[in-house]
N, C-alpha and C positions, 0 to 999 in steps of 0.2 A: 131206183125203181126197176124192179126185175119182172119181166113178163114171161109167160110160158108159150104163148102163141102170138103170131103177127098176122095181120091181113095185108096182103100186098096187091096193089092194082096191076092187073095184066089185061091190057086192052080195055074191055068194058066190064070185066069181072073182078071180084076180089078173091084172091087165092089165100087160103089159110096155110100158114107155115108153122110147124112145131119147132120152137127154138132149139130143142134138144137134138134135132136132126142137122142143124147147121154146124159144119165142121170148121170152116175158115171164113173170116171176114177180110176182104181185100179193098183198100182204098183206091179209088179211081177218080181223082179230081174232087168234085163236089158230091160224088156218089160213093156208095160202098156196095160191093158185091158180096152177097151171101152165097156161099158155096156149100152144097150138101151132096149126098150120094145121088148122082144122076141128074142134078139140077143146079141152076144158079139164078139169082135174081138181083136186080139193081134197085137200090133205094137212094133217094136224094137226101143224104145226111152225111155227116162226117164220121170217120171211123170211131173217134172218141165218143160221140153221141150214141152210136150203135152199141158200143160196149156198155155204156151206161144204161141204156134201155134194156138190153138183153141180159145183163148181169155181169158185174165186175168179178164176181166169184166164179163165173163159168168161163169167161173169155179173158185171155192174157195176150197182151200186145208183144209180138216178137220183133217187130221193126216198125218204122214209121208207117209202113203201108199194109201191115198184116197183123191180124189177131187170130189166135187159135182157140178152139174149144178144149179146155183142159181135160175133160173126161174122155176125149177121143185121142189123146196123145198116145202114140205107140213107142216112139223113140225120140230122144233128144241128143243131137250131135253138136259138134262145135259151132257149125254155121247153119244148121238145118234142123227142123222139127218135122217128124213124120207122123201123119195122121191118116188112117185108112188108106195107106199106100200113096198118099200125096205128100211131096216134100215142100215145105214152106220155109223161106229164109228167116 
């Protein structure tokens, strides 16, 4: 199941997030942090479920705690992936 937009609760509002703007997914316990240019959001779900919902063909898991957006990859090193100036293990 791949979606193009998400609605994320922020206080009493629902914020619309375009999946194509998300660069990195980072696992934090029972939560996953969506990181994009100039913003980040926490969702209560596992990293694997976030990848499944947002698209396996778009996000690739680089470690237990991180997944990256393949279209945003700039460089791939031995131990690091660079996306929009951000280094991810």
